[in-house]
C-alpha positions in Angstrom: 106.3 98.0 110.1 105.9 101.3 110.1 102.5 103.6 112.0 101.4 106.8 112.6 98.2 108.2 114.5 96.0 110.8 112.6 93.2 113.3 112.7 89.8 112.9 110.4 89.0 116.4 109.4 86.9 116.0 106.7 83.5 117.7 108.2 80.9 114.2 107.4 84.4 111.6 108.3 84.6 108.3 106.6 81.2 108.5 104.9 80.8 106.1 101.5 83.2 109.1 98.9 86.0 110.2 101.0 86.2 106.2 102.5 86.4 104.7 98.6 89.3 107.0 98.3 90.8 106.2 101.4 90.4 102.3 100.6 91.6 103.1 96.9 95.0 104.7 98.4 95.5 101.8 100.5 95.1 99.6 97.1 98.0 101.0 95.2 100.6 99.4 97.8 101.7 95.6 97.9 101.9 95.8 101.8 99.2 95.5 104.4 97.8 98.5 104.7 95.1 98.8 107.8 93.9 100.9 111.0 93.0 100.6 114.2 90.4 102.7 115.8 88.4 102.3 119.2 90.3 99.3 120.6 89.7 97.2 116.6 92.2 96.5 113.9 91.1 97.2 110.5 91.5 96.3 107.3 91.2 99.7 105.6 91.7 98.2 101.8 87.8 97.2 102.4 85.6 99.4 102.3 83.2 97.7 104.0 86.0 97.8 107.0 85.8 101.8 106.7 82.4 102.2 106.6 82.1 99.6 109.1 84.1 101.9 112.0 81.8 104.8 111.3 84.8 107.3 111.8 83.9 110.7 113.2 85.5 114.1 112.1 88.2 114.7 114.8 88.5 110.9 115.3 92.1 109.3 115.5 93.0 106.9 113.5 96.1 105.0 113.6 97.5 104.1 110.1 99.1 100.7 110.1 101.7 99.4 107.3 104.0 96.3 106.7 105.5 94.8 103.5 107.6 95.5 100.9 106.6 99.2 100.5 105.2 100.2 103.5 106.6 103.6 103.8 105.4 104.9 100.7 102.1 103.6 101.3 101.8 104.8 105.0 102.6 109.0 103.2 100.3 108.1 100.6 97.9 107.2 103.5 98.7 110.4 105.5 99.2 112.6 102.9 95.3 111.4 101.3 93.5 112.0 105.1 95.3 115.1 105.4 94.5 116.5 102.3 90.7 115.6 103.0 89.8 112.5 101.1 88.3 114.1 98.3 86.2 117.0 100.4 
């Protein structure tokens, strides 16, 4: 299991379009991809879970990946978040 804390920099947080990119990135991998926010753990492969977390600009989340391709998944998720998730 690997984990890393990242900050969301999108001006509007994780609304529908960036949430879709976030989930599409997670779905490219076999391993479990989760995120921890506000004392809750949720599935990063589920758009409803991401939208339900109501993550705003400046919020910190912890990405957690567990499985055979966990390192590649974590790196891809970090890169997606740091690149602005399409915004």
